[in-house]
N, C-alpha and C positions, 0 to 999 in steps of 0.2 A: 380108438378107431374100431368100429364094428365092421365085420365082413359084409354087412348089408349096405353100408354106406362108405365105400372105399374112397380114400383121398389119394390123388395122384400127384407125383412130382415129375417134372420134365427136365431132362438134361439136354442142352443144346451145346455140343462140344465136339471134340475130335475123338475118333476111335483109335485105341491102342491095340495093335495086333498082338502085343505081348501080354495083354490082360492085366497089367498092373496099375494103369492110370487111365485118364480120359473116361470115355463113355463106360467102359467096362468097370472101372472102379466106382463110378457114380451109381450104376445099377446094383452093384454089390452092396453099397452103402444104403441105398433105398430099401433093398430087400431085407437087410439086417435090421432096419428100423420098422419093418412091416408096413412100408409105404409102397403103393403100386408105382413102379418106375416106367416112365416113358422116355423115348430118346428121339432126337433129331440129329443126324450125323452131319456136322458142318465141315468136317475134314476127315480124310482117311490117312493114317500114318502106317508106314512099315517100320515097326519099332520093336525093340526087345530091351532087356535090362542093360545092354551096353550102349544104347543110343538109338537115334532116329535115322533111318537110311533113306526114306522117301516120304513125301507128303503129296496127297492128291486132294484137291478141292472139288467136290461134286458140282454140277451145274446148278445155278441159282434156282431155276424152276423146280428142281428135284427137292432142294431144301425147303422151298415154299410148300411143296406138296406134303412133305413130312410134317411140317408145322401145322398146316391146315388139318391134316388127318388127326393129329393129337388134340388140337383145340376143339375140333368139331364134335368129338365123341367122349371126352373125358373131363371130369371136374379137376382142373389143374390148380392146386393151391399154391405151389411154389415152383419157380423155374430157376435152375442152376445154369449159368453161362460159363463155358470153359473156352477151349481153343476156337477162336473165330479168326481165320487166317488172314483175311484182307478186308479192305474198306467196303467192298461191295457186299460181302457176307454180313458185316456189322450193320450196314444200313438196312438190309433186308430184315434181319432179326429185330432191329429197333422198330422198324415199321410195324412188324407183326405184334410186338409187345405193346406198342402204343395203341394198337387197334383192339387187342384182346384183354389188356389190363389184368394180368394175373395178380393175385394178392401179394405175393412176395417174389422178388427177383434177387438172387444171390449171384454176384458177379465175381468170378475168379479171373482176373485179367492175365490169362496165360500168355506169356511172351517168349519164354525160354524154357526148354526142357531141363530136367535135372542133369542130363548128360551134357548140357551146354548148347544143344542144337536150337537154332532160332526157329520159333513157331509163329511169329507174327511179322507180316510184311510191313515195310516202313510206312506206307501210306495208311495203315490201319490205326496208328497211334492217335492221330487227330480225330478220326471217326470214333474211336473208343471214348476219348475225352468228351467229345461234343454230344454223342448220341446215347451211349450206354451209361455213363456215370450218372446222368440225371434221372435215369430210370431205376437205378439200383437201390433196392431196400438196404442191401449190405454189400460193401466192397471188401474183398479179402486178399489184398496184395501181400506178397513178401517184400522184403526191403528193396531188392533190385527192381521189382515191378513198380513200387511206389516211387523210386527215384526216376524211372523213365516217365511215369505219368506226370511228375512234378517238375522234372528237369533240374533236379538238384540232388546232392548227396545226403545220405542219412548215416551218421556215424556213431550215434549213442542214443540212450533212452530219451533224453530231452528232445533231441531232434526228431525222434520217432513220434513223440507226442505232438510236436508241431506239425509233422507231416500228416498225421491223422486229421488234425484240424483243417489243414490246407485242402485235403481231399474232400472233406465235408463242404468247404467253400466252393469246390469245383462242381458240386451237385450231388454227391453220394448221400443217401439217407443216413447211413451209418458206415463205420469203417472198423474192420478187424485187421490190424496191421500185424502180420506174423513176424515173430522175432528170431526165427532160426538162423538168419544170416548175421545178426548182431552178436558180438562177443560180450556177453554180460555174465561172466563167471560160468558156473556149472549149471545155470538155469536158463531156460528159454522162456521169454516173457512175450506173450501176445497181448497187444493193447487194443481195447475196444473203446470207441468214442461215437456217440450219436448226436453230438452237438450240444448236449446237456450233461449227460453223465459219462464218467470214465470208469473203466474196469481194467484190471490187469489179471491175466491168467498165467500162472507160472507152473512149469513142469521141469523135472530134471532133464538135462541134456543127455540123450542116449548116444553111446559110441557106435552108431550104425549109419550106413549110407542107404537111405530108403527112397523108394520110387512111388509116386502117386499120392503123397501126403496132402498136397495142396488141393488136388481134385477131390480127394476123400473128405477133407475138412469142409469144403464148400457144399458138397452134396449131403453130408451129414447134417449140416446146419439147415439146409432146405428141408430135409426129412424131419428134423426136430420141429421146425416151424409148422409142417403139416400135422404134427402130433399135438400142436397147441401151445408150445413153449413160447415165452417172450423172446425177443431178439437176443438180448444179453444172455439169458439162460440157455437159449439154443446154441450160442457160441461156446459157452462153457461146457455143455454136454457134448458137443461135437469135438471139442479139444480133448476131452477125456476119452471119447471113443477112439480117436486117432492114436492117443497114447497107449491104449490097450491093444490096438491093432499092431503097433510097433513092438510092443512087448512080446506078442505072439507071432511076429513076422517070420518069414521064411525066404529061402533063396531058390526060386524055381528055375532060374537060368544059370548060365555058366560064369556069371560075374559075381562080384561080392555085393551087388545091389539087392536090397531086400524089398519085398512087397508085403503089404499089410494083410493080417489075418482078420478079415472083416467079420466073419461069423463067430470067431472066438471072442471078438471084441464086443459083440452084441450082448446087451443085458438080458437076463432071463425074462420071459414074458410075465 
């Protein structure tokens, strides 16, 4: 990417006042990949490394204004979707994406924070299935999120592979099913499926409690797509980026929860 022809990535997600996840993590990941980062804040959270204490959803006309401002002035090559708290927000975002047709849409179906706090209202699940999944170039659920989307449990690797295929049938262009919640020995296996080819990306399970990994993974994939990687290669590169971020992670708050070292994880130019 040349400075004279910048490519932008847009995150539409929730803001994390603690700086470890959400919009803040997305913008760090974009910057670490030398992609110009844009943001449309769909929710505000009062949040730190110990949990979420409050959530505020801005008025829909303000979210619309943010989205129009971004799309009217920037070459947006990839959009990352994160916390979209209710059905009205999801429908508005889907309407804009259908109108604007960005090249890539990476959907991280954020439903529950690492702390266990619920981030998605009940009426939003159907809207996500019906409106956002068919727009997604890539869906990046963890196991509990995939279980909610499918309405069934996932207990092992074989069931995870079946779940990825079922999410494709629901409309997603491709799926990266994250394996951190499955107990498969001392390895974490993330499974990619695009309806034709399957890939498995395996990393050692680190003995850490980390914050913002899902947000970072999806935004790093979006950034890699902006840099010209194929979808499967973007997933692999982003998984490696998150692993490096975890290895250099630190504890800025008073809990044992770690946040990622984004710039330490960035590859040299």
